[in-house]
C-alpha positions in Angstrom: 11.4 -33.8 25.4 8.2 -31.4 25.7 10.2 -28.9 24.1 10.6 -31.0 21.0 6.9 -32.0 21.2 5.9 -28.4 21.3 8.3 -27.7 18.3 6.7 -30.3 16.2 3.1 -29.0 17.2 4.4 -25.6 15.6 4.9 -27.3 12.3 1.4 -28.1 12.1 -0.4 -25.9 9.9 -3.4 -25.1 11.9 -1.3 -24.7 15.2 1.3 -23.1 13.8 -0.5 -20.5 11.9 -1.9 -18.2 15.0 1.0 -18.9 16.8 3.2 -17.1 13.9 0.3 -14.5 14.0 0.6 -14.0 17.6 4.9 -13.7 17.3 4.7 -11.1 14.6 1.7 -9.0 16.5 4.0 -8.9 19.6 7.1 -8.0 17.4 4.6 -5.3 15.7 5.5 -7.0 12.4 2.2 -5.9 10.7 3.2 -6.4 7.2 3.7 -10.2 7.9 0.8 -10.6 9.5 -1.0 -9.0 6.8 0.7 -11.3 4.2 -0.3 -14.4 6.1 -3.9 -13.2 5.9 -4.1 -12.9 2.5 -6.2 -16.1 0.9 -3.0 -18.3 0.0 -1.8 -17.8 3.3 -4.5 -18.9 5.4 -4.7 -22.7 6.1 -8.4 -23.1 5.9 -11.8 -21.2 5.2 -12.4 -21.1 9.3 -9.4 -19.0 9.7 -10.7 -16.0 7.1 -13.3 -14.6 9.5 -10.6 -14.5 11.9 -8.3 -12.9 9.6 -10.9 -10.2 8.6 -11.3 -9.4 12.3 -7.6 -9.1 12.9 -7.0 -7.1 10.0 -9.7 -4.8 11.1 -8.5 -4.4 14.6 -4.9 -3.8 13.5 -6.2 -1.2 11.0 -8.0 0.6 13.6 -4.9 0.4 15.8 -2.9 2.0 13.4 -5.3 4.7 12.5 -5.4 5.9 15.9 -1.7 5.8 16.5 -1.6 7.9 13.4 -3.9 10.4 14.6 -1.8 10.9 17.6 1.6 11.1 15.5 0.8 12.8 12.6 -1.4 16.2 11.5 -1.9 14.9 8.1 -0.8 11.9 5.7 -0.7 11.7 2.0 -3.5 9.4 0.8 -0.9 7.3 -1.0 1.2 6.8 2.4 -2.2 6.0 4.5 -3.4 3.7 1.7 0.2 1.5 2.3 0.0 2.3 6.0 -3.5 1.0 6.6 -3.0 -2.1 4.4 -5.7 -0.7 2.0 -6.3 -1.9 -1.6 -7.1 1.3 -3.2 -7.0 5.3 -2.7 -11.3 4.9 -2.5 -11.0 2.5 0.1 -8.7 5.4 1.9 -11.2 8.1 1.5 -14.0 5.8 2.7 -12.1 4.4 5.6 -11.1 8.2 6.6 -14.6 9.6 6.1 -15.9 6.7 8.5 -13.2 8.0 11.3 -14.5 11.5 10.7 -11.0 12.6 9.1 -11.1 15.2 6.8 -9.8 14.3 2.9 -8.6 17.2 1.1 -6.1 17.9 -1.7 -4.8 14.3 -1.7 -4.0 14.4 2.1 -6.0 13.0 5.2 -6.2 15.8 7.5 -6.8 14.2 11.5 -8.7 15.8 13.9 -6.5 17.5 16.8 -6.4 16.0 19.9 -7.8 17.7 23.2 -6.0 20.5 24.2 -3.9 20.5 21.5 -3.3 23.7 19.5 -3.2 24.4 16.0 0.4 23.8 14.7 2.0 26.0 12.0 3.4 24.1 9.1 6.9 25.7 10.0 6.3 24.1 13.9 5.4 20.5 12.1 8.6 20.8 9.8 11.1 21.8 12.6 9.6 18.7 14.7 9.6 16.6 12.1 13.6 17.7 11.5 14.0 16.8 15.0 12.5 13.5 14.9 14.5 12.9 11.7 17.7 14.0 13.2 17.3 12.0 16.7 16.5 8.5 14.4 19.6 9.3 12.5 21.7 9.6 15.5 20.3 6.7 17.2 20.9 4.5 14.1 24.6 5.6 14.0 25.0 4.8 17.6 23.2 1.4 17.1 25.7 1.1 14.1 29.1 1.5 16.5 27.7 -0.9 18.9 27.3 -3.5 16.4 
């Protein structure tokens, strides 16, 4: 009886909204969270302030991970990755984080103890990641 009652609560737009957001955050489905925080997806104005803070936090987390994962990114890719509306807002965001913007790319600062990698080393490492990912996808396909 309690389970059915709980499911009913999730149908309520004010209770179900944060429950869905939490679920999507736990899954890492940031694109769903982004879509749900757009004006038409927010159940009331009171949630809007919360949504702005949430998107800012997600953007900051993605930015931190990007700094560690990539030596640089094209501005257009960063725009999509960080859920920003324009390339100008990407440049502004990048400058606020101390990133270098040059020739249509964002260059992230090196981490402590990290040596400057050559372009060839970056391409080799990227190729290995892509190979491994494709290999994992094939293995998953055979399992399923």
